[in-house]
N, C-alpha and C positions, 0 to 999 in steps of 0.2 A: 516433490517431497516436502513435507512440512518442516518449517524451520524449528530448530531445537532451542529451547529455553531452559536454563537451570535456575531454580529458585532455591536460594540458600537462606533459610528462615527457620529459627528454632521453635517458633510458635506453630504447633501443628494445625490449629484452626485457620491461621492466615495462609499457611502453606497449601492447605486443601482449597481455600477460597481462590487463591491465585491459580492453582492447578485447574480448577473447574472453569474459571473465567478465560484463561488463556487457551485452554483446550477447545472451548466453544468458539474461539476466534480462529481456529485452524492450526494452532501451534502444537508441537510435541513438547511436553513438559516433564522434567525430572526434578524431584524435590530432594533437598538435603537439609538435615538439621545442623550439620557442622561444616565449616569451611574446608578443612583439610581434605576430607574425602571428595569434596566437590572439585577441588583443584586437581586432585589425582585423576578423577574421572574426565576432566577436561583434556588431559593429555591423550587419553584413549579415544575420546569422542568429543570433538570441539563443538560447543554450542554457538548459536548466532548471538545470543544475549545471556548474560548472567545477572540475576537480580539478587543483591546482597542486603541482608539486614545488617546494620552496623553492630548492634549489641548482641553478639552471639556468644554462646558458651565456648570456652577455649579461645581459638583464634578469632579476633574480631573482624568485622567486614572490611574495615579500612586496611588492615594488615594483609588480608587475603587479596584485596584489590591491588595493592602495591606489588605483591608477589606475582600476580597475574600480569601486570604491566611490565614487569622486569623480564618476563619470559618471551623470547623471540617467537615461540610457537603460539602463545596465548594473548599477546599484547593487543591484537586487533579485534578481540572479542568485545562487543558492546557491553557496557555495564551500567546498571541502575542501582542506586542506593535507596534503601527503604528503611526508615527509622522514625522513632518517636521524637527525636530531636528536631527542632525547627528554627534554631538560631542561625543568623547569617554566617557566623564563624564556622559552625558545624557544616553548613552547606558548602562553603568555600573549601574547607578541609577535604570534603568528599570529592569535590570537583577537581581540586589540585592533585589528589591521589590518582586521578585518572577516570573518575566516573563521567559517564555521558549524560546522566540525568539523575535527579534526586527528588524523592517524594517522601512526605511525612505522614505518619499515622495520626489519626484515622484518615484513610484516603478513599477517593471515589474509584470504584472498580472500572467504571466507564472511562474516567480520565486516564487511569493507569494503562488500560488497553490502547487508548488513543496515543499515548506517549510511546508505548512499545511499537505500535505500527510506524510511528514517525522515526524512531530509532533504527528500525530495520528497513526503512525505505531508502533506496539508493539515491544519492544526489545526482541530478540529471547530467550535468556537464563534468566530464572526467578531467582531472588535473594531469599535467605531464608526468612522466615516470620520474621517480625520486632517484637522484644520484647519491653516491656514497659520501661525497665531500664537496663543500662549496666554500669559496673564498671571495670576500667582498672587502678589499682593502685590509683593515685590521681585524675584520670579523671572519672567523673560521667556524664552519658548522660541519661536524662529522655526524652524518645521519645514522651510520651503522653503530657507532659507539654511543650515539646520543650525547655528544660532548660539544660544548660551545666555548670559544675563547675570543677575547678582544685584546689585540696587541700582546698576545702571548699569555694573557691573564685568564685563567679558567673562570667561566661564568656558570654558576649553579642555577639551573632552571627547573621549575616544577614540570610535571608531565604535561599539563595543559599549556604552560608557557612555551615548551619546546614544540608541541603540536601546532600552536598558533604561529610561531616563527617559521616552522617548516611550511605551513600552508601559505603564509605571506610570500615566502621565497618562491614556491611553486607557481604562484599566480602573479609574479612580479611584473609581467607585461601589461597588467591592467589593474584598475581599482577594484578591490573586493568589497562588496556591500556588507553591511553589518549582519543582515540575515543570512547571507551565504557563509560568512565566517562562523557564525553561531552554529549553523547546521553542519558544516564540515568539521569543526573542532569539537563541538559539544554533542553533535549528533541529532539535534532537533531544534526547532525554533523556540528560543526563549522569549515568548511574547511578553513585552513590557519589561524585559530584564536585560536590555542592552548594556546596563550598568556593569554586568558581569564581564562583558567583552571589554569595555572601556577600562575597567580596573586592571584586567590582565595586560592590556596594551600599555597602561601606565607603568606597571611593575616591570614589564619586559623592556621598555625604553630605559627605565632607571638602571636596570642591570646591565644593559648594553652601553650605557653612557650616552644615550641618544637624546639630544635636545629637541623637544617638540617644535620649538620656535625656529630651529635651524637644523632639521633632521638629516642624518646621514643614512639612516636605514628605513625608518617607518614614517611615512607621510600621511597626515590626515587629509582625506579628500572630503571637503565640506559637503554635507548633504548626502553622501554616499557611504563612506566607510574609510578604509585604509589601503595604502599601496606600499609595497616594498620597493625602495629606490636605491638599493645597495650598489648599483652600478653593474657593469659587466662582470660576469663570473670569470674568475681567472683560471679555474681548474675544474 
């Protein structure tokens, strides 16, 4: 069965272009001019990927993406942001809201299709099953409630920061390479953009009170990537 992709774009010509391009790649495509009916349709039939334009009439793409990520039923759907904005701040905002990828207009249809294939391609090695709660000394991670605390103090993480922490914890028995972390957390290889990963590691360490020079939780593995060293899980 063909994988289903939702295209939420208020420009009819772009919506038609994406429909034709993705259909030719073997995907099933449904187009929406507004985000609200798209979110409602997702509950009835879940797509593999949702492509959101940010500047939509009514509910904007960032708001729609945040609502999707807050829903237990919809949060695992892959998401790509499509927008005329190309500043680094706008890109980080989209990624932190939960986007797996981000493209700016005008875009190459061939590149977009390649990124869609990468987003929907399974990562080869499976991670261990996720548990509901982890404790590593002062650090407590509640994966069901998506809550984190250090020494009883709540720590507010963005969607991507939480996903990054969760991935590091699941792979704690080994060093995770930069490319693998980018693929697992962001959904594809950010060629030449490992700065995105390093920036998120930096903010995550800061929020957890983790000193890179003497880490309690996240260790840099030179030439490889990062490893979670929180110690033995207590529960």
